[in-house]
C-alpha positions as YAML, in Angstrom:
chain: A
units: angstrom
residues:
- id: 1
  name: MET
  ca: [-8.12, -6.83, -26.20]
- id: 2
  name: GLY
  ca: [-4.38, -7.15, -25.78]
- id: 3
  name: ALA
  ca: [-2.59, -7.37, -22.46]
- id: 4
  name: THR
  ca: [-1.09, -3.87, -22.77]
- id: 5
  name: SER
  ca: [-4.44, -2.21, -23.50]
- id: 6
  name: GLY
  ca: [-6.05, -4.04, -20.56]
- id: 7
  name: LEU
  ca: [-3.26, -2.81, -18.30]
- id: 8
  name: THR
  ca: [-3.53, 0.73, -19.67]
- id: 9
  name: GLU
  ca: [-7.30, 0.77, -19.19]
- id: 10
  name: GLN
  ca: [-7.02, -0.53, -15.63]
- id: 11
  name: LEU
  ca: [-4.37, 2.05, -14.70]
- id: 12
  name: LEU
  ca: [-6.36, 4.92, -16.22]
- id: 13
  name: ARG
  ca: [-9.52, 3.80, -14.41]
- id: 14
  name: LEU
  ca: [-7.67, 3.52, -11.07]
- id: 15
  name: LEU
  ca: [-6.04, 6.93, -11.50]
- id: 16
  name: ASP
  ca: [-9.36, 8.52, -12.40]
- id: 17
  name: ASN
  ca: [-11.18, 6.96, -9.44]
- id: 18
  name: ARG
  ca: [-8.50, 7.39, -6.80]
- id: 19
  name: LEU
  ca: [-6.80, 10.63, -7.78]
- id: 20
  name: LEU
  ca: [-8.61, 12.76, -10.34]
- id: 21
  name: ASP
  ca: [-12.23, 12.35, -9.28]
- id: 22
  name: PRO
  ca: [-11.45, 13.25, -5.64]
- id: 23
  name: LEU
  ca: [-9.44, 16.25, -6.87]
- id: 24
  name: GLU
  ca: [-12.40, 17.48, -8.92]
- id: 25
  name: ILE
  ca: [-14.71, 17.04, -5.94]
- id: 26
  name: LEU
  ca: [-12.32, 18.80, -3.58]
- id: 27
  name: LEU
  ca: [-11.73, 21.74, -5.90]
- id: 28
  name: ASP
  ca: [-15.30, 21.79, -7.23]
- id: 29
  name: ASP
  ca: [-13.73, 22.32, -10.65]
- id: 30
  name: ASP
  ca: [-12.82, 19.91, -13.43]
- id: 31
  name: GLN
  ca: [-10.40, 22.25, -15.22]
- id: 32
  name: PRO
  ca: [-7.19, 21.40, -13.31]
- id: 33
  name: SER
  ca: [-7.71, 17.68, -13.70]
- id: 34
  name: GLY
  ca: [-8.30, 18.04, -17.46]
- id: 35
  name: ALA
  ca: [-4.64, 18.95, -18.03]
- id: 36
  name: VAL
  ca: [-3.54, 16.21, -15.64]
- id: 37
  name: ARG
  ca: [-5.65, 13.64, -17.55]
- id: 38
  name: VAL
  ca: [-3.76, 14.43, -20.76]
- id: 39
  name: LEU
  ca: [-0.42, 14.00, -18.99]
- id: 40
  name: LEU
  ca: [-1.57, 10.79, -17.27]
- id: 41
  name: ARG
  ca: [-2.64, 9.19, -20.56]
- id: 42
  name: ARG
  ca: [0.87, 9.72, -21.91]
- id: 43
  name: ARG
  ca: [2.55, 8.52, -18.72]
- id: 44
  name: VAL
  ca: [0.31, 5.47, -18.38]
- id: 45
  name: ALA
  ca: [1.29, 4.38, -21.90]
- id: 46
  name: GLU
  ca: [4.97, 4.74, -20.91]
- id: 47
  name: TRP
  ca: [4.43, 2.87, -17.63]
- id: 48
  name: ALA
  ca: [2.58, 0.03, -19.38]
- id: 49
  name: GLU
  ca: [5.44, -0.32, -21.85]
- id: 50
  name: THR
  ca: [7.98, -0.40, -19.00]
- id: 51
  name: LEU
  ca: [5.92, -2.90, -17.02]
- id: 52
  name: GLN
  ca: [5.43, -5.17, -20.01]
- id: 53
  name: GLY
  ca: [8.90, -5.13, -21.51]
- id: 54
  name: GLY
  ca: [11.25, -2.82, -19.67]
- id: 55
  name: ASP
  ca: [14.14, -3.95, -17.55]
- id: 56
  name: ASP
  ca: [13.36, -5.34, -14.10]
- id: 57
  name: ALA
  ca: [14.71, -2.37, -12.15]
- id: 58
  name: ALA
  ca: [12.60, 0.11, -14.12]
- id: 59
  name: ALA
  ca: [9.50, -2.08, -13.80]
- id: 60
  name: VAL
  ca: [9.98, -2.51, -10.04]
- id: 61
  name: HIS
  ca: [10.36, 1.27, -9.69]
- id: 62
  name: VAL
  ca: [7.07, 1.87, -11.55]
- id: 63
  name: ILE
  ca: [5.30, -0.81, -9.51]
- id: 64
  name: ALA
  ca: [6.50, 0.70, -6.23]
- id: 65
  name: ARG
  ca: [5.30, 4.16, -7.25]
- id: 66
  name: LEU
  ca: [1.93, 2.89, -8.47]
- id: 67
  name: ILE
  ca: [1.21, 0.77, -5.40]
- id: 68
  name: GLY
  ca: [2.35, 3.51, -3.05]
- id: 69
  name: THR
  ca: [0.11, 6.03, -4.81]
- id: 70
  name: LEU
  ca: [-2.95, 3.92, -5.66]
- id: 71
  name: TYR
  ca: [-3.07, 1.82, -2.50]
- id: 72
  name: PRO
  ca: [-1.91, 4.07, 0.34]
- id: 73
  name: ASP
  ca: [-2.68, 2.66, 3.74]
- id: 74
  name: ASP
  ca: [-1.27, 2.41, 7.20]
- id: 75
  name: HIS
  ca: [-1.39, -1.38, 6.87]
- id: 76
  name: ALA
  ca: [0.60, -3.69, 4.64]
- id: 77
  name: PHE
  ca: [-0.51, -4.01, 1.02]
- id: 78
  name: ALA
  ca: [-2.98, -6.88, 1.05]
- id: 79
  name: PRO
  ca: [-5.28, -6.78, -1.98]
- id: 80
  name: PRO
  ca: [-8.12, -9.29, -2.28]
- id: 81
  name: ALA
  ca: [-7.26, -12.51, -4.11]
- id: 82
  name: ASP
  ca: [-9.15, -11.43, -7.24]
- id: 83
  name: TRP
  ca: [-6.91, -8.37, -7.61]
- id: 84
  name: TRP
  ca: [-4.07, -10.71, -8.62]
- id: 85
  name: ARG
  ca: [-6.10, -11.77, -11.68]
- id: 86
  name: THR
  ca: [-6.25, -8.18, -13.02]
- id: 87
  name: PRO
  ca: [-3.73, -6.96, -15.60]
- id: 88
  name: LEU
  ca: [-1.87, -4.91, -12.96]
- id: 89
  name: GLY
  ca: [-1.95, -7.78, -10.46]
- id: 90
  name: GLN
  ca: [-0.51, -10.15, -13.05]
- id: 91
  name: ILE
  ca: [2.30, -7.72, -13.92]
- id: 92
  name: VAL
  ca: [3.12, -7.23, -10.23]
- id: 93
  name: VAL
  ca: [3.30, -10.95, -9.52]
- id: 94
  name: ARG
  ca: [5.39, -11.64, -12.65]
- id: 95
  name: ARG
  ca: [7.82, -8.81, -11.92]
- id: 96
  name: VAL
  ca: [8.15, -8.80, -8.11]
- id: 97
  name: GLY
  ca: [5.84, -11.45, -6.70]
- id: 98
  name: HIS
  ca: [4.13, -9.85, -3.73]
- id: 99
  name: PRO
  ca: [5.79, -6.58, -2.79]
- id: 100
  name: TYR
  ca: [5.49, -7.16, 0.96]
- id: 101
  name: ALA
  ca: [4.97, -10.87, 1.63]
- id: 102
  name: ALA
  ca: [7.29, -13.87, 1.46]
- id: 103
  name: SER
  ca: [4.38, -16.32, 1.28]
- id: 104
  name: VAL
  ca: [0.71, -16.25, 0.36]
- id: 105
  name: SER
  ca: [-2.26, -18.48, 1.07]
- id: 106
  name: TYR
  ca: [-3.24, -21.21, -1.37]
- id: 107
  name: ALA
  ca: [-6.25, -19.10, -2.42]
- id: 108
  name: THR
  ca: [-4.07, -16.08, -3.20]
- id: 109
  name: ALA
  ca: [-1.48, -18.25, -4.96]
- id: 110
  name: GLY
  ca: [-4.32, -19.71, -7.02]
- id: 111
  name: ALA
  ca: [-5.50, -16.24, -8.01]
- id: 112
  name: MET
  ca: [-1.94, -15.28, -8.93]
- id: 113
  name: LEU
  ca: [-1.57, -18.42, -11.06]
- id: 114
  name: GLY
  ca: [-5.08, -18.32, -12.51]
- id: 115
  name: ILE
  ca: [-6.06, -21.66, -10.97]
- id: 116
  name: SER
  ca: [-8.16, -22.79, -8.02]
- id: 117
  name: ARG
  ca: [-7.04, -23.16, -4.41]
- id: 118
  name: GLN
  ca: [-7.37, -26.91, -4.93]
- id: 119
  name: GLY
  ca: [-5.11, -26.65, -7.99]
- id: 120
  name: VAL
  ca: [-2.42, -25.04, -5.83]
- id: 121
  name: HIS
  ca: [-2.88, -27.74, -3.20]
- id: 122
  name: ASP
  ca: [-2.39, -30.39, -5.90]
- id: 123
  name: LEU
  ca: [0.78, -28.66, -7.18]
- id: 124
  name: VAL
  ca: [2.18, -28.57, -3.64]
- id: 125
  name: ARG
  ca: [1.24, -32.20, -3.02]
- id: 126
  name: ARG
  ca: [2.98, -33.27, -6.26]
- id: 127
  name: GLY
  ca: [6.08, -31.22, -5.46]
- id: 128
  name: ARG
  ca: [5.54, -28.74, -8.32]
- id: 129
  name: LEU
  ca: [5.28, -25.86, -5.84]
- id: 130
  name: PRO
  ca: [7.03, -25.79, -2.46]
- id: 131
  name: ARG
  ca: [5.18, -25.21, 0.76]
- id: 132
  name: HIS
  ca: [6.41, -22.24, 2.78]
- id: 133
  name: PRO
  ca: [7.59, -23.17, 6.32]
- id: 134
  name: ASP
  ca: [5.10, -20.65, 7.76]
- id: 135
  name: GLY
  ca: [2.25, -22.03, 5.63]
- id: 136
  name: GLY
  ca: [1.01, -21.19, 2.19]
- id: 137
  name: VAL
  ca: [3.28, -20.98, -0.83]
- id: 138
  name: PRO
  ca: [6.46, -18.90, -1.30]
- id: 139
  name: VAL
  ca: [5.72, -15.92, -3.50]
- id: 140
  name: SER
  ca: [9.05, -16.42, -5.26]
- id: 141
  name: ALA
  ca: [7.92, -19.89, -6.38]
- id: 142
  name: VAL
  ca: [4.66, -18.50, -7.77]
- id: 143
  name: ARG
  ca: [6.56, -15.73, -9.58]
- id: 144
  name: ASP
  ca: [9.09, -18.21, -11.01]
- id: 145
  name: ARG
  ca: [6.31, -20.51, -12.21]
- id: 146
  name: LEU
  ca: [4.60, -17.59, -13.97]
- id: 147
  name: ARG
  ca: [7.85, -16.38, -15.52]
- id: 148
  name: ASN
  ca: [8.33, -19.84, -17.03]
- id: 149
  name: THR
  ca: [4.80, -19.79, -18.49]
- id: 150
  name: PRO
  ca: [4.15, -17.55, -21.48]
- id: 151
  name: PRO
  ca: [1.44, -14.94, -20.84]
- id: 152
  name: THR
  ca: [-1.96, -15.47, -22.47]
- id: 153
  name: GLU
  ca: [-3.85, -12.83, -24.43]
- id: 154
  name: GLU
  ca: [-6.06, -12.10, -21.40]
- id: 155
  name: SER
  ca: [-3.29, -11.93, -18.79]
- id: 156
  name: PRO
  ca: [0.06, -10.19, -19.18]
...
């Protein structure tokens, strides 16, 4: 499976689970969401294309809208470390880093980079990644490292 199809599938699954399924339950009717599903499939394909290859400003705009819609909360956006290994997580870290944090823990940086916490520690110790003054690793350094590494087939 290609990176774009993995991203598309993840976005469609999230939109179904977080928006459309609750709408069907609330309305006790699946008809309104049927038309929305058709529109979402088209939009998700456009968003995936923008996230994968569009300009940075357009990609950041899509990311902000998706995170604000799919992960609404009164607290700061703080997904579990494994989220960063998903197609959407990988796009977010490559395009913006972490939307709301200047630094992340070694475990989160490892998930973002696709390596272990110990691997991040080794990179910091060898001077390949800087240590953030407040602890952890600067998100900008993780993003820059990923941008200088070509994406694999499994991760965008």
